[in-house]
Each structure stands twice: as C-alpha cells, then as structure tokens.
MARSETI-403538 format. One line per field, with one value per residue (C-alpha): residue in three letters; y, z, x. Coordinates in nm, 4 decimals. Layout:
N
bapa ALA	...
yy Y	...
zz Z	...
xx X	...
//
This chain:
448
bapa MET	THR	LEU	ASN	ARG	ARG	ASP	PHE	VAL	ALA	SER	VAL	GLY	TRP	SER	PHE	LEU	ALA	SER	SER	ALA	ALA	ARG	GLY	ASP	ALA	PRO	LYS	PRO	ALA	ALA	ALA	ALA	GLY	ALA	GLU	ASN	PHE	SER	ASP	TRP	SER	GLN	VAL	ARG	THR	GLN	PHE	ASP	LEU	SER	PRO	GLU	TRP	LEU	HIS	PHE	SER	GLN	PHE	TYR	ILE	VAL	SER	HIS	PRO	ARG	PRO	VAL	ARG	GLU	ALA	ILE	GLU	ARG	TYR	ARG	ARG	MET	LEU	ASP	ALA	ASN	PRO	PHE	ALA	THR	VAL	GLU	HIS	GLY	MET	GLY	PHE	ALA	ALA	PHE	LEU	GLY	GLN	GLN	SER	GLN	ASP	VAL	ALA	PHE	PRO	VAL	ARG	VAL	GLN	GLN	ALA	ALA	ALA	GLN	TYR	LEU	GLY	GLY	ARG	PRO	ASP	GLU	VAL	ALA	LEU	THR	ASP	SER	THR	THR	THR	GLY	LEU	ALA	LEU	ILE	TYR	ASN	GLY	LEU	THR	LEU	THR	PRO	GLY	ASP	GLU	ILE	LEU	THR	THR	THR	HIS	ASP	HIS	TYR	VAL	HIS	HIS	GLU	ALA	ILE	ARG	LEU	ALA	ALA	GLU	ARG	ASN	GLY	ALA	SER	TRP	ARG	ARG	ILE	ALA	LEU	TYR	ASP	ALA	PRO	GLU	ALA	ALA	ALA	ALA	GLU	GLN	MET	VAL	GLU	ARG	LEU	ARG	GLY	ALA	ILE	GLY	ALA	ARG	THR	ARG	VAL	VAL	GLY	LEU	THR	TRP	VAL	HIS	SER	GLY	THR	GLY	VAL	LYS	LEU	PRO	MET	ARG	ALA	LEU	THR	GLN	ALA	VAL	ALA	GLU	ALA	ASN	ARG	HIS	ARG	GLY	GLU	HIS	GLU	ARG	VAL	LEU	VAL	VAL	LEU	ASP	ALA	VAL	HIS	GLY	PHE	GLY	ASN	GLN	ASP	VAL	PRO	LEU	ALA	GLY	LEU	GLY	VAL	ASP	PHE	ALA	ALA	ALA	GLY	THR	HIS	LYS	TRP	ILE	PHE	ALA	PRO	ARG	GLY	THR	GLY	ILE	ILE	TRP	ALA	PRO	GLU	LYS	ASN	TRP	ALA	LEU	LEU	ARG	PRO	THR	ILE	PRO	SER	PHE	TYR	SER	SER	GLU	PRO	PHE	ALA	ALA	TRP	GLU	ASP	GLY	HIS	PRO	PRO	GLN	THR	PRO	THR	ARG	ALA	ALA	TRP	VAL	SER	PRO	GLY	GLY	PHE	LYS	ALA	TYR	GLU	HIS	GLN	TRP	ALA	MET	ALA	GLU	ALA	PHE	GLU	PHE	HIS	ARG	ARG	ILE	GLY	ARG	ALA	ARG	ILE	ALA	ALA	ARG	ILE	ALA	ALA	LEU	ASN	THR	GLN	CYS	LYS	GLU	ALA	LEU	ALA	ALA	ILE	PRO	ARG	VAL	LYS	VAL	LEU	THR	PRO	ARG	ASP	ALA	ALA	LEU	SER	ALA	GLY	ILE	ILE	CYS	PHE	GLU	VAL	GLN	GLY	ARG	THR	PRO	GLU	GLU	THR	VAL	GLN	ARG	LEU	LEU	GLU	ARG	LYS	VAL	ILE	ALA	SER	THR	SER	PRO	TYR	LYS	VAL	THR	HIS	ALA	ARG	LEU	ALA	PRO	SER	LEU	VAL	ASN	ASP	GLU	ARG	GLN	VAL	GLU	ALA	ALA	ALA	ARG	ALA	VAL	TYR	GLU	ILE	ALA
yy 2.9208	2.5409	2.3482	2.0133	1.7306	1.8301	2.1956	2.1013	1.8856	2.1627	2.4345	2.2504	1.9399	2.0656	2.3587	2.1131	1.8988	2.2100	2.3150	1.9620	1.9723	2.3046	2.1425	1.8516	1.6078	1.5250	1.2185	1.2715	1.1181	0.7637	0.8296	1.1150	0.9356	0.8593	0.9158	0.5852	0.4109	0.0609	-0.0642	-0.2082	-0.5002	-0.4033	-0.0685	-0.2528	-0.4589	-0.1446	-0.0396	-0.3046	-0.2709	-0.6431	-0.7488	-0.8065	-1.0846	-1.3188	-1.4624	-1.4005	-1.6710	-1.6430	-1.2925	-1.4404	-1.5133	-1.1516	-0.8522	-0.6191	-0.2810	-0.1206	0.2416	0.4089	0.2178	0.2939	0.6635	0.6696	0.4973	0.7563	1.0487	0.9189	0.8405	1.1991	1.3309	1.0982	1.1826	1.5557	1.5571	1.2129	1.3285	1.5566	1.3183	1.0205	1.2170	1.3611	1.0843	0.8396	1.0753	1.1390	1.5051	1.3963	1.1373	1.4247	1.6376	1.8561	1.9187	1.8283	1.7627	1.5489	1.1715	0.9774	0.7747	0.4346	0.5274	0.6087	0.2590	0.1052	0.2959	0.1731	-0.1854	-0.1822	-0.0524	-0.3349	-0.6213	-0.5095	-0.4262	-0.1160	0.0657	-0.0090	-0.3822	-0.3817	-0.4294	-0.3556	-0.6153	-0.6993	-1.0450	-1.3419	-1.5066	-1.2214	-1.2004	-1.5685	-1.5603	-1.2563	-1.4238	-1.7648	-1.6264	-1.3749	-1.6260	-1.7343	-2.1115	-2.3437	-2.7033	-2.9323	-2.6911	-2.8142	-2.6379	-2.8267	-2.7579	-2.9390	-3.1220	-2.8745	-2.5584	-2.3895	-2.4280	-2.0844	-2.1667	-2.4979	-2.3472	-2.0584	-2.3158	-2.5424	-2.2629	-2.1276	-2.4748	-2.5603	-2.2281	-2.2756	-2.6510	-2.6955	-2.9662	-2.9523	-3.1951	-3.2063	-3.3611	-3.4029	-3.2266	-3.4153	-3.6919	-3.6076	-3.2350	-3.2876	-3.4814	-3.2429	-3.1824	-2.9167	-3.1577	-3.3917	-3.1095	-2.9815	-3.3279	-3.4006	-3.0770	-3.1241	-3.4764	-3.3673	-3.0936	-3.2355	-3.1259	-2.9843	-2.7997	-2.4255	-2.3088	-2.4230	-2.3087	-2.2979	-2.1663	-2.0062	-2.1224	-2.3978	-2.2983	-2.6638	-2.7841	-2.4764	-2.5932	-2.3101	-2.3973	-2.3469	-2.1050	-2.0053	-2.3683	-2.4515	-2.1587	-2.2500	-2.5989	-2.4414	-2.2155	-2.5226	-2.6780	-2.3581	-2.3544	-2.5622	-2.4128	-2.1319	-1.8148	-1.9252	-2.2653	-2.1235	-2.2566	-1.9747	-1.9855	-1.8481	-1.8038	-1.7730	-1.5655	-1.4602	-1.6470	-1.5551	-1.1964	-0.9980	-1.2473	-1.3324	-1.1332	-1.2048	-0.9543	-1.1070	-0.9857	-1.1917	-1.5333	-1.5926	-1.6253	-1.4883	-1.3805	-1.3532	-1.2794	-1.1907	-1.0416	-0.7675	-0.7925	-1.0733	-1.0534	-0.7095	-0.5571	-0.3559	-0.2702	-0.5511	-0.6143	-0.5294	-0.7182	-0.7025	-0.8859	-0.8473	-0.9486	-0.8281	-0.5619	-0.7896	-1.0506	-0.8270	-0.8500	-1.2201	-1.1396	-1.0278	-0.8064	-0.9647	-0.6616	-0.3094	-0.0931	0.2612	0.2735	0.3712	0.6234	0.4087	0.1597	0.4453	0.6590	0.3596	0.3078	0.6735	0.6364	0.3214	0.0608	-0.1772	-0.0583	-0.0608	-0.1466	-0.4636	-0.5096	-0.3174	-0.3921	-0.1063	-0.2509	-0.5670	-0.3748	-0.4232	-0.1068	-0.0188	0.1905	0.0628	0.1161	0.3765	0.4619	0.1038	0.0746	0.4074	0.3321	0.0299	0.2612	0.3135	-0.0628	-0.0955	0.2058	0.0387	-0.2620	-0.0386	0.1457	-0.1765	-0.3403	-0.6428	-0.8379	-0.7629	-0.8721	-1.1970	-1.2741	-1.1970	-1.4164	-1.6973	-1.6770	-1.6889	-1.9779	-2.1707	-2.1234	-2.2410	-2.5468	-2.6570	-2.6144	-2.8096	-3.0854	-3.1372	-3.2128	-3.5827	-3.6805	-3.3728	-3.4051	-3.1004	-3.1392	-2.8236	-2.8655	-2.7535	-2.6114	-2.2364	-2.2697	-2.4804	-2.3023	-1.9502	-1.8221	-2.1066	-2.4120	-2.7150	-2.9785	-3.2543	-3.3704	-3.7458	-3.8493	-3.5113	-3.3812	-3.0492	-2.8890	-3.0175	-2.8871	-2.5409	-2.5360	-2.6340	-2.3614	-2.1074	-2.2065	-2.1062	-1.7726	-1.8861	-1.8153	-2.0920	-2.2180	-2.5263	-2.5576	-2.5579	-2.8739	-3.2278	-3.3375	-3.0663	-2.9750	-2.7364	-2.4245	-2.1655	-1.8714	-1.6523	-1.3055	-0.9496	-0.9188	-1.1869	-1.2092	-1.4920	-1.5094	-1.5471	-1.8254	-1.9989	-1.9566	-2.0986	-2.4015	-2.4492	-2.4495	-2.7202	-2.9182	-2.9007	-3.0241	-3.3079
zz -4.0414	-4.0466	-3.8105	-3.9234	-3.6730	-3.6054	-3.5431	-3.3179	-3.0981	-3.0702	-2.9849	-2.7617	-2.6080	-2.3647	-2.2530	-2.1586	-1.9529	-1.7856	-1.6826	-1.5615	-1.3451	-1.2014	-1.0983	-0.9362	-1.2027	-1.3580	-1.2282	-0.9430	-0.9612	-0.8281	-0.5510	-0.4138	-0.4103	-0.0668	0.2793	0.4486	0.6742	0.5335	0.8151	0.9723	0.7838	0.9054	0.7287	0.4093	0.4304	0.4654	0.1173	-0.0338	-0.0551	-0.0151	0.1409	0.5119	0.5471	0.3407	0.3908	0.0585	-0.0297	-0.4081	-0.4570	-0.6965	-0.9460	-1.0236	-0.8122	-0.5871	-0.6584	-0.3565	-0.2797	-0.4589	-0.7760	-0.7489	-0.7042	-1.0014	-1.2219	-1.1194	-1.1931	-1.5410	-1.5981	-1.5156	-1.7596	-2.0348	-1.9769	-1.9754	-2.2995	-2.4423	-2.7590	-2.5958	-2.3045	-2.5286	-2.7814	-2.5174	-2.2593	-2.5208	-2.6275	-2.9675	-2.9504	-2.9905	-3.2391	-3.4491	-3.4251	-3.1269	-2.8513	-2.4898	-2.1751	-2.0259	-2.0031	-2.1826	-1.9445	-2.0949	-2.0524	-1.6895	-1.6533	-1.8195	-1.5793	-1.2749	-1.4016	-1.4861	-1.1431	-0.9830	-1.2041	-1.2228	-1.5914	-1.8077	-1.9312	-2.2961	-2.2116	-2.1081	-2.3396	-2.2111	-2.2615	-2.1024	-1.9563	-1.9296	-2.2074	-2.4481	-2.3477	-2.4084	-2.7435	-2.8564	-2.7590	-2.9173	-3.2264	-3.2674	-3.2557	-3.5878	-3.5799	-3.8717	-3.9520	-3.7400	-3.4468	-3.1164	-2.8248	-2.4996	-2.2160	-1.9148	-1.8250	-1.5422	-1.7437	-1.7825	-2.0858	-2.2249	-2.2208	-2.3982	-2.6458	-2.7321	-2.8003	-3.0048	-3.2270	-3.2898	-3.3589	-3.6067	-3.7840	-3.8330	-3.8859	-3.5594	-3.3004	-2.9281	-2.6435	-2.2766	-1.9870	-1.6172	-1.3896	-1.0902	-1.0318	-0.6967	-0.6176	-0.2428	-0.3144	-0.5774	-0.5432	-0.7083	-0.8097	-0.9784	-1.1734	-1.2974	-1.4030	-1.5865	-1.7799	-1.8583	-1.9880	-2.2032	-2.4034	-2.7438	-3.0514	-3.2088	-2.8981	-2.9633	-2.6871	-2.3313	-2.1885	-1.8093	-1.5451	-1.2338	-1.0003	-1.1072	-1.0369	-1.0521	-0.7724	-0.6046	-0.6880	-0.7394	-0.9805	-0.8890	-1.1788	-1.1451	-1.1366	-1.4366	-1.6467	-1.5547	-1.6941	-2.0188	-2.0247	-1.9964	-2.2954	-2.4910	-2.4321	-2.7380	-2.9606	-3.2097	-3.1553	-3.3957	-3.2257	-2.8747	-2.6588	-2.5397	-2.2101	-2.2130	-1.8686	-1.7512	-1.4459	-1.3219	-0.9897	-0.8748	-1.0001	-0.6930	-0.4102	-0.4397	-0.3302	-0.6617	-0.9487	-1.2595	-1.4643	-1.2452	-1.3208	-1.6373	-1.8718	-2.2252	-2.2230	-1.9391	-1.9519	-1.6552	-1.5957	-1.3361	-1.2173	-0.9763	-0.7193	-0.8375	-0.7613	-1.0845	-1.2659	-1.4168	-1.7799	-1.7563	-1.7989	-1.9175	-2.1224	-2.0162	-2.2126	-2.2248	-2.4921	-2.7313	-2.7302	-2.8694	-3.2108	-3.2075	-3.2148	-3.4955	-3.3744	-3.4111	-3.3640	-3.4938	-3.2080	-3.0987	-2.8562	-3.0904	-3.3699	-3.5730	-3.7300	-3.8043	-3.9663	-4.1743	-4.2891	-4.3871	-4.5910	-4.7592	-4.6240	-4.3259	-4.0185	-4.0868	-3.7325	-3.5239	-3.3184	-2.9936	-2.6881	-2.7601	-3.1045	-2.9399	-2.7149	-2.8927	-3.0358	-3.0605	-2.8076	-2.4500	-2.1171	-2.0687	-1.7135	-1.6229	-1.8218	-1.7076	-1.3411	-1.3481	-1.2207	-0.8910	-0.8330	-0.8679	-0.6388	-0.3860	-0.3826	-0.3556	-0.0545	0.1294	0.0270	-0.1947	0.0809	0.3372	0.0969	0.0132	0.3792	0.4784	0.2100	0.2896	0.6611	0.6017	0.3580	0.5993	0.8733	0.6402	0.5138	0.8660	0.9852	0.6904	0.7254	1.0875	0.9898	0.9558	0.6070	0.4508	0.2234	0.1365	-0.2167	-0.2340	-0.0987	0.2613	0.1703	0.1030	-0.1565	-0.3694	-0.3034	-0.3213	-0.2567	-0.3784	-0.1643	-0.3254	-0.1030	-0.1036	0.1499	0.1572	0.0411	-0.1170	-0.4665	-0.4988	-0.6120	-0.3018	-0.0800	-0.2333	-0.2107	0.1579	0.2211	0.0453	0.2794	0.5609	0.3929	0.2844	-0.0812	-0.2145	-0.5719	-0.7784	-1.0193	-1.3868	-1.4949	-1.5879	-1.2450	-1.0211	-0.6556	-0.4027	-0.3437	-0.0738	-0.1385	0.1641	0.0540	0.1824	0.2191	0.4929	0.8456	1.0855	1.2325	0.8890	0.8026	1.1256	1.0452	0.6944	0.8315	1.0915	0.8134	0.6280	0.9542	0.9830	0.6258	0.6726
xx -2.2458	-2.2818	-2.0557	-1.9204	-1.8637	-1.5055	-1.5932	-1.8844	-1.6622	-1.4060	-1.6572	-1.9058	-1.7519	-1.4919	-1.7045	-1.9775	-1.7413	-1.6043	-1.9568	-2.0295	-1.7176	-1.8307	-2.1604	-1.9770	-2.0976	-1.7612	-1.5786	-1.3384	-0.9908	-1.0106	-0.7591	-0.9687	-1.3044	-1.4490	-1.3090	-1.3930	-1.1442	-1.1105	-0.8877	-1.2049	-1.3602	-1.7065	-1.6588	-1.5665	-1.8862	-2.0990	-1.9856	-2.2161	-2.5947	-2.6561	-2.9848	-2.9088	-3.1654	-2.9494	-2.6018	-2.4282	-2.1752	-2.1897	-2.0503	-1.7924	-2.0731	-2.1624	-2.0777	-2.2705	-2.1122	-1.9402	-2.0260	-1.7292	-1.8165	-2.1897	-2.1147	-1.8784	-2.1360	-2.3936	-2.1611	-2.0878	-2.4557	-2.5530	-2.2932	-2.4127	-2.7776	-2.7046	-2.5043	-2.4303	-2.2532	-1.9971	-1.9412	-1.8669	-1.6595	-1.4324	-1.4532	-1.3276	-1.0517	-1.2077	-1.1017	-0.7402	-0.8677	-1.0092	-0.6982	-0.7952	-0.5450	-0.6205	-0.4229	-0.7001	-0.6630	-0.9359	-1.1486	-1.0515	-0.6843	-0.7563	-0.9036	-0.5980	-0.3725	-0.5649	-0.5736	-0.2028	-0.1108	-0.3086	-0.1920	0.1701	0.1960	0.1761	-0.1359	-0.0587	-0.0575	-0.4254	-0.7243	-1.0750	-1.3502	-1.6835	-1.6140	-1.3806	-1.5808	-1.5140	-1.1498	-1.0792	-1.2577	-1.0580	-0.7320	-0.7879	-0.9584	-0.6760	-0.3911	-0.2417	-0.2802	-0.2185	-0.3172	-0.1047	-0.0834	-0.2234	-0.3880	-0.3379	-0.5792	-0.7229	-1.0423	-1.1033	-1.1700	-1.5064	-1.7327	-1.6404	-1.2690	-1.3176	-1.5626	-1.3290	-1.0572	-1.2846	-1.4105	-1.0607	-0.9189	-1.1952	-1.1565	-0.7826	-0.7627	-0.5738	-0.6369	-0.6960	-0.6529	-0.7520	-0.5625	-0.6439	-0.3961	-0.5380	-0.7918	-0.9519	-0.9466	-0.9076	-0.5865	-0.4463	-0.0719	0.1411	0.4168	0.1711	0.0075	0.3417	0.4573	0.1341	0.1549	0.5239	0.4606	0.1656	0.3400	0.4186	0.6109	0.2927	0.1743	0.1600	-0.0770	-0.1448	-0.4777	-0.5038	-0.7446	-0.5962	-0.8762	-1.1153	-1.4740	-1.5801	-1.3492	-1.2003	-0.8465	-0.5963	-0.3179	0.0488	0.0801	0.4433	0.5537	0.3360	0.4573	0.8141	0.7505	0.6301	0.9358	1.1568	0.9790	1.0439	1.4202	1.4952	1.2248	1.2460	1.0457	0.7710	0.7431	0.7201	0.4358	0.2086	0.0209	-0.3345	-0.4906	-0.8485	-0.7600	-1.1009	-1.1285	-0.7781	-0.7872	-0.8843	-0.8315	-0.4616	-0.1582	0.0120	0.0343	-0.1180	0.1790	0.4112	0.2609	0.4640	0.1647	0.1508	-0.2158	-0.4654	-0.8373	-1.0557	-1.3953	-1.3671	-1.7281	-1.6432	-1.3595	-1.2433	-1.5900	-1.5866	-1.9116	-2.1104	-2.0224	-1.6515	-1.3259	-0.9658	-0.7074	-0.3462	-0.0369	0.3247	0.3678	0.5603	0.2840	0.0113	0.1767	0.0817	-0.2917	-0.5189	-0.8045	-1.1470	-1.3747	-1.3031	-1.1785	-1.2658	-0.9730	-0.6901	-0.6564	-0.4161	-0.6623	-0.9034	-0.6331	-0.5190	-0.8787	-0.9038	-0.5846	-0.7126	-0.4701	-0.4396	-0.2458	0.1270	0.2419	0.1931	-0.1241	-0.1417	-0.3569	-0.5965	-0.6739	-0.8099	-1.0525	-1.3874	-1.5399	-1.9044	-2.0925	-2.0816	-2.2487	-1.9758	-2.0779	-1.9870	-1.6663	-1.5257	-1.6056	-1.3723	-1.0973	-1.2805	-1.2943	-0.9182	-0.8794	-1.1123	-0.8775	-0.5719	-0.7106	-0.7901	-0.4619	-0.3985	-0.2201	-0.4937	-0.7673	-0.5886	-0.5227	-0.8806	-1.0353	-0.7891	-0.8752	-1.2505	-1.2122	-0.9924	-1.2511	-1.5274	-1.3385	-1.2480	-1.6060	-1.7471	-1.4887	-1.5930	-1.9540	-2.0442	-2.1673	-2.0010	-1.6988	-1.4889	-1.3548	-1.1429	-0.7875	-0.7438	-0.4018	-0.4323	-0.1555	-0.3918	-0.7212	-0.8590	-1.2117	-1.4356	-1.5144	-1.6774	-1.8355	-2.0936	-2.3488	-2.3947	-2.7408	-2.8247	-2.7705	-2.5876	-2.9131	-3.0933	-2.8146	-2.8308	-3.2113	-3.2042	-2.9473	-3.1683	-3.4510	-3.2157	-3.1324	-2.7837	-2.7054	-2.4815	-2.4460	-2.3792	-2.0895	-2.2027	-2.0230	-2.1298	-2.0082	-2.1428	-2.0908	-2.2353	-2.0252	-1.9737	-1.7408	-1.6598	-1.5481	-1.5122	-1.8897	-1.8829	-1.7466	-1.6616	-2.0113	-2.1654	-1.9214	-2.0175	-2.3877	-2.3436	-2.1592	-2.4339	-2.6913	-2.4957	-2.4826	-2.8621	-2.9014	-2.6520
//
C-alpha cells in the first residue's frame, strides 16, 4: 500500500514524538525546566556561558543564551536531527492543519502563550518574527496608506525604523516627516517631548512611529504620556482617520517593569534576542486583536490554516487578518523559534520587577561613576524614568571609536552607537554585578 502525505503524518508522526518523549528528547514544559534558585544574582549570572576574561557591557546587542534556553535549543535540535519531517509537521501543528486530531499544543502556540503572559496580552495577539527589523517592515508595509497620508516619526529612531517607513511611504505615495523630541539627551524632559509630539501631529498624520528606548542616546520615552497625547488627537477623528502608534520596543522589552500591552500603542515590534535572552534570530509583533485587521500580510504564513484553506478553495481569506497570518512562513531554525518560550519563562522565574530594579540599580551606579570622572560627559539622562539599560557617554579629546578600542584593551566590551552622531556606550545588565560596573568605570577613568 502506498501512503500519501496525509496518511504518513497520521501513522508515523505522533508515534515518533511519543518515542522521543520516552527517551527524554521531547521538550519539557517551560515551567518545569531547571531547578535553579534565581533569588541570588550570582546564580543568574552563572546561567550564561560568557567568557570570564572579559567584562561584557554590550549584551543588549545580541544575546548570550542562558542555560534554560541553550538546553531547550538542544532538545529541539535532537528531535529535528532524529526525524525532521515528523518533528516539523507536528511541532508546527500541521497534523490539525491536515485534518488530524490532537490534544497537543503546537510549539509556536506555546511560544505565543509565553510571550502573551509576559507582555500582558493574549496569545492570538502575538505574531512571531525573527527581529525588530522584520517586525517593523511587516507593520509599515502592511498598513493601508494612501497618497496624502503622513507618517510622523522622530530624528532619534534607528536606521531600520526610518527605512521601513521610507519604503512603505514610497510604495503607497504617502509622505513622512521627522521631528526632534529633545535637543540634548542629557536635558531631555518628559513634558517637552509630549508637547513636541502633540504640536507635530497634523490633519494628514495617520501613523506616529516611536522608539521606546533610543539606542543612540539611551533616552527612554515617557510612552504612556505620549500615547495619551495621540489619544487626545484622535478624539475628534473618525475611525478611518485615527492616528496609529507604531513602536520599536526592543530596548525596553525585557528591562522594564511595564507590560508592553499597557503602553497604549497600536503595534509594537521587538527582537527577543536582546534583553529577553531568547534565541538569536527571534522576535515578536504585538497588537490588540482589533488592530490586526488593519494589516495586510506581506509574506505567506505557515502559522494558520485559514489562508491555506482559502488557497485550496481558490479564493482569498474571507475573514480579517489575524496575528498568525502576519508571522512569516517558510522553514525556520525551529529549534531557536520554539525555544523562545524558555526565555520568557526564565524572566518569569526571576521576576519582571526584580529584573527592572536590578538593571536600573546597575545603570544608576554606572552613570554616577562616569559622571564623577573629569573629562567624561554622560549623555543619557540620570533620571531612571527617562533611561533604561543603555548609557551613552563621551570622553573629551577621544572619538567614540577610540574610547571603545581603549576599553577593549582593558578587557571591557563597550560599543558605539550606529548613527551619524555616534557615542560610546556601556549597558549594564543581568550578566554584570557591582564590581564589574566599578571596574568598567575605572577603565574609563584611565582612558580619560
């Protein structure tokens, strides 16, 4: 007898996963993984395999996977290497997709559940991507803009945010405009930023693009006040004229004790391979359920049966866009994507409030130490309400590149901000402690 694809999945797939589970290869539930006591910050630091001969102050750039995430990646990798077809078919939920019945939760749904619990939304409000860059492009490209519409953003956003806006505006005949929310980052004030945004919103403005934490200055925006200003502008507008807020959330997502879903934004994109400590090459888009209908998917998705069933029946989907439809299809490094759940669980076990307080304390210590050094200027606000985990500074008489190079010679890994006006950066995080912050500041003192 010849088995077709559907019969093969039914007869082979689940039996394979059952045997994998019996061998201990199948993924454990995120809540059950690991038995470490994360009440001690030194125990948290041991979860990372960072080289101990260096002081790592650029963890926000791309993550070192903590132990629970590394172990989850390895479990999924073993399953994929042992039987890639059955693992992908059933891990992605394709058994239900093909009409088979199963009580198991597909691995991407498990990731959506973990992400939703962390950010304060619902699983069906989360799309899975591979980076902030991809997320922003999917949002802006998916919006229905028309000639005459305007996208308002700021001068402080990263290249990928501006480029996603530019490409979408050119494609749709819309316009875009940039404003400065502050002039000198060290003197940034919440009231000024809100007033500048409020005064810049015009009759043609349909989208406001913001960045939660500016990687070029370290300034953290007062997001709730800014989204409230946009809400005020929307009070006298019809539903189709409403101004939408699109947020690059990446450098606040994972170091703030604020649920992303509580910021009042309409769409948010964030890579999770930075402050969240998720596998490299992962990210999310979050939006309230009603807002997904405002987007057109850009890339065919493998994460929902509805577009596929509509294709089989020879017509477009008959219902509004859902979050899963925006998750790009195509084969992935599934061991990385599926292990995102363990990263959110890692944060949950440590505690969102504890993480935020710890990072704020280390950054306050670092800013105060740098500010006390002659010939060093701290550009990031000292106020924790207007800063997060990135500290930008300059050493008089040295370029940012020279400063970073001299720090590297002292085994301190710093970075420069990738902007036309660039600065040296230090970013204390959970991989650091007070003594390392003191050592990094001492190295800056020697350079200055």
